[in-house]
Short mmCIF file of the C-alpha atoms (twelve columns), coordinates in Angstrom:
data_MODEL
# 
_entry.id   MODEL 
# 
loop_
_atom_site.group_PDB 
_atom_site.id 
_atom_site.type_symbol 
_atom_site.label_atom_id 
_atom_site.label_alt_id 
_atom_site.label_comp_id 
_atom_site.label_asym_id 
_atom_site.label_seq_id 
_atom_site.Cartn_x 
_atom_site.Cartn_y 
_atom_site.Cartn_z 
_atom_site.pdbx_PDB_model_num 
ATOM 1   C CA . MET A 1   -7.997  -8.900  -7.321  1 
ATOM 2   C CA . ALA A 2   -6.594  -12.411 -6.011  1 
ATOM 3   C CA . ASP A 3   -3.085  -11.434 -7.029  1 
ATOM 4   C CA . ALA A 4   -3.434  -7.983  -4.811  1 
ATOM 5   C CA . PHE A 5   -4.235  -10.494 -1.881  1 
ATOM 6   C CA . GLU A 6   -1.634  -12.374 -2.472  1 
ATOM 7   C CA . LYS A 7   0.497   -9.320  -2.528  1 
ATOM 8   C CA . LEU A 8   -0.858  -8.064  0.918   1 
ATOM 9   C CA . GLY A 9   -0.019  -11.634 2.292   1 
ATOM 10  C CA . ASP A 10  3.369   -11.217 1.444   1 
ATOM 11  C CA . PHE A 11  3.592   -7.557  2.379   1 
ATOM 12  C CA . ARG A 12  2.574   -8.829  5.867   1 
ATOM 13  C CA . LYS A 13  5.049   -11.674 5.989   1 
ATOM 14  C CA . LEU A 14  7.748   -8.871  5.620   1 
ATOM 15  C CA . GLN A 15  6.699   -6.877  8.275   1 
ATOM 16  C CA . GLY A 16  7.592   -9.431  10.347  1 
ATOM 17  C CA . PRO A 17  6.388   -10.837 14.372  1 
ATOM 18  C CA . GLY A 18  4.703   -8.392  16.823  1 
ATOM 19  C CA . ARG A 19  1.953   -7.162  14.169  1 
ATOM 20  C CA . VAL A 20  -1.800  -7.295  15.963  1 
ATOM 21  C CA . ASP A 21  -4.076  -9.261  13.852  1 
ATOM 22  C CA . LEU A 22  -6.603  -7.291  13.259  1 
ATOM 23  C CA . ARG A 23  -8.863  -9.400  10.984  1 
ATOM 24  C CA . GLY A 24  -11.626 -9.018  13.750  1 
ATOM 25  C CA . ILE A 25  -11.740 -5.208  12.889  1 
ATOM 26  C CA . ARG A 26  -15.274 -4.205  11.135  1 
ATOM 27  C CA . ILE A 27  -14.611 -1.469  8.269   1 
ATOM 28  C CA . SER A 28  -17.280 0.464   10.411  1 
ATOM 29  C CA . ASP A 29  -15.067 0.240   13.469  1 
ATOM 30  C CA . ARG A 30  -12.413 1.961   10.914  1 
ATOM 31  C CA . HIS A 31  -14.641 4.361   9.411   1 
ATOM 32  C CA . ASN A 32  -15.932 5.635   12.686  1 
ATOM 33  C CA . TYR A 33  -12.201 6.017   13.664  1 
ATOM 34  C CA . PHE A 34  -11.613 8.426   10.954  1 
ATOM 35  C CA . LYS A 35  -15.156 10.024  10.758  1 
ATOM 36  C CA . ASN A 36  -14.601 10.954  14.755  1 
ATOM 37  C CA . PHE A 37  -11.318 12.386  13.862  1 
ATOM 38  C CA . ASP A 38  -9.804  15.586  15.046  1 
ATOM 39  C CA . PRO A 39  -12.744 18.248  13.279  1 
ATOM 40  C CA . LEU A 40  -10.016 20.784  12.538  1 
ATOM 41  C CA . LEU A 41  -7.582  18.285  11.063  1 
ATOM 42  C CA . LYS A 42  -10.619 16.852  9.199   1 
ATOM 43  C CA . GLU A 43  -11.241 20.736  7.954   1 
ATOM 44  C CA . ALA A 44  -7.975  21.236  6.756   1 
ATOM 45  C CA . ALA A 45  -8.013  17.795  5.188   1 
ATOM 46  C CA . PHE A 46  -11.566 18.443  3.376   1 
ATOM 47  C CA . LYS A 47  -9.901  22.146  2.592   1 
ATOM 48  C CA . VAL A 48  -7.189  20.095  0.281   1 
ATOM 49  C CA . ILE A 49  -9.874  17.629  -0.904  1 
ATOM 50  C CA . HIS A 50  -11.805 20.099  -2.477  1 
ATOM 51  C CA . ALA A 51  -8.983  22.488  -3.782  1 
ATOM 52  C CA . ASP A 52  -7.701  22.592  -7.382  1 
ATOM 53  C CA . GLY A 53  -4.283  24.336  -7.068  1 
ATOM 54  C CA . TYR A 54  -2.178  20.917  -7.178  1 
ATOM 55  C CA . LYS A 55  0.222   20.376  -9.939  1 
ATOM 56  C CA . ASN A 56  -0.950  16.224  -9.702  1 
ATOM 57  C CA . SER A 57  -2.722  14.059  -7.297  1 
ATOM 58  C CA . ARG A 58  0.298   12.964  -5.834  1 
ATOM 59  C CA . GLN A 59  1.262   16.462  -4.551  1 
ATOM 60  C CA . LYS A 60  -2.647  16.423  -3.372  1 
ATOM 61  C CA . ALA A 61  -2.653  13.324  -1.624  1 
ATOM 62  C CA . SER A 62  0.790   14.223  0.291   1 
ATOM 63  C CA . SER A 63  -0.886  17.613  1.518   1 
ATOM 64  C CA . LEU A 64  -3.798  15.669  2.322   1 
ATOM 65  C CA . LEU A 65  -2.169  13.367  4.770   1 
ATOM 66  C CA . SER A 66  -0.293  16.020  5.879   1 
ATOM 67  C CA . ALA A 67  -3.094  18.076  7.068   1 
ATOM 68  C CA . LEU A 68  -4.709  14.657  9.059   1 
ATOM 69  C CA . LYS A 69  -0.948  14.604  10.273  1 
ATOM 70  C CA . ILE A 70  -0.570  11.087  9.265   1 
ATOM 71  C CA . LYS A 71  2.756   9.412   8.684   1 
ATOM 72  C CA . THR A 72  3.125   7.163   5.917   1 
ATOM 73  C CA . SER A 73  5.581   3.977   4.546   1 
ATOM 74  C CA . ILE A 74  5.413   4.269   0.686   1 
ATOM 75  C CA . THR A 75  6.474   0.684   -0.826  1 
ATOM 76  C CA . ALA A 76  7.045   -0.210  -4.664  1 
ATOM 77  C CA . LEU A 77  6.405   -3.615  -4.813  1 
ATOM 78  C CA . LYS A 78  7.026   -6.667  -7.347  1 
ATOM 79  C CA . SER A 79  4.505   -6.817  -9.894  1 
ATOM 80  C CA . LYS A 80  4.355   -8.827  -13.284 1 
ATOM 81  C CA . SER A 81  3.428   -5.040  -14.832 1 
ATOM 82  C CA . VAL A 82  5.484   -2.697  -16.527 1 
ATOM 83  C CA . GLU A 83  3.726   -0.315  -14.266 1 
ATOM 84  C CA . PRO A 84  5.003   -0.309  -10.344 1 
ATOM 85  C CA . LEU A 85  2.620   -1.587  -7.923  1 
ATOM 86  C CA . MET A 86  2.785   1.039   -4.991  1 
ATOM 87  C CA . CYS A 87  1.534   -0.093  -1.244  1 
ATOM 88  C CA . ILE A 88  1.564   2.849   1.155   1 
ATOM 89  C CA . GLU A 89  0.720   2.094   4.675   1 
ATOM 90  C CA . LEU A 90  -0.546  4.772   7.333   1 
ATOM 91  C CA . ASN A 91  0.781   4.864   10.372  1 
ATOM 92  C CA . CYS A 92  -2.443  5.678   12.824  1 
ATOM 93  C CA . ASP A 93  -4.480  3.824   15.365  1 
ATOM 94  C CA . PHE A 94  -5.969  1.302   12.737  1 
ATOM 95  C CA . ASP A 95  -4.353  -0.646  9.999   1 
ATOM 96  C CA . VAL A 96  -4.546  1.018   6.922   1 
ATOM 97  C CA . VAL A 97  -2.939  -0.496  3.375   1 
ATOM 98  C CA . LEU A 98  -3.691  1.244   0.359   1 
ATOM 99  C CA . MET A 99  -2.385  -0.638  -2.836  1 
ATOM 100 C CA . ALA A 100 -2.548  0.339   -6.528  1 
ATOM 101 C CA . PRO A 101 -0.583  0.660   -9.677  1 
ATOM 102 C CA . GLU A 102 1.450   4.187   -9.591  1 
ATOM 103 C CA . SER A 103 -0.725  5.755   -11.687 1 
ATOM 104 C CA . GLN A 104 -3.650  5.231   -9.573  1 
ATOM 105 C CA . ILE A 105 -2.311  5.377   -5.756  1 
ATOM 106 C CA . TYR A 106 -2.721  9.016   -4.880  1 
ATOM 107 C CA . ASN A 107 -6.125  9.261   -6.200  1 
ATOM 108 C CA . GLU A 108 -7.271  6.112   -4.103  1 
ATOM 109 C CA . VAL A 109 -5.946  7.946   -1.306  1 
ATOM 110 C CA . ILE A 110 -7.910  11.177  -2.010  1 
ATOM 111 C CA . LYS A 111 -10.576 9.006   -2.717  1 
ATOM 112 C CA . TYR A 112 -10.437 7.165   0.479   1 
ATOM 113 C CA . PHE A 113 -10.075 9.974   3.015   1 
ATOM 114 C CA . THR A 114 -13.095 11.446  0.893   1 
ATOM 115 C CA . ASP A 115 -15.387 8.401   1.888   1 
ATOM 116 C CA . MET A 116 -14.026 7.623   5.542   1 
ATOM 117 C CA . LEU A 117 -13.826 11.397  7.173   1 
ATOM 118 C CA . VAL A 118 -17.935 11.562  6.748   1 
# 
């Protein structure tokens, strides 16, 4: 876990100056941002979340982010593991960065929005 935080710090350094320090923002503020998201976008997102017709979690996560009209930056980070460590940064009003091994990252995106949109 400490390694993940170290990687996040390295990622932030790579982003350069001009980033806003959001450490004082509470998780409840972030949750309320998504909870109060446009109702039509949330409805479209939940249709994707509850749909079974996707080939894989990557396709489903991509459709979910499209339904919410959220753009992303996806980066493969250096990792000591054979499996790449993926980082997905959401381009929205709150700083959201999700990191996980490639085999888990897209399920993490789906789980994140399943929790944050309610």
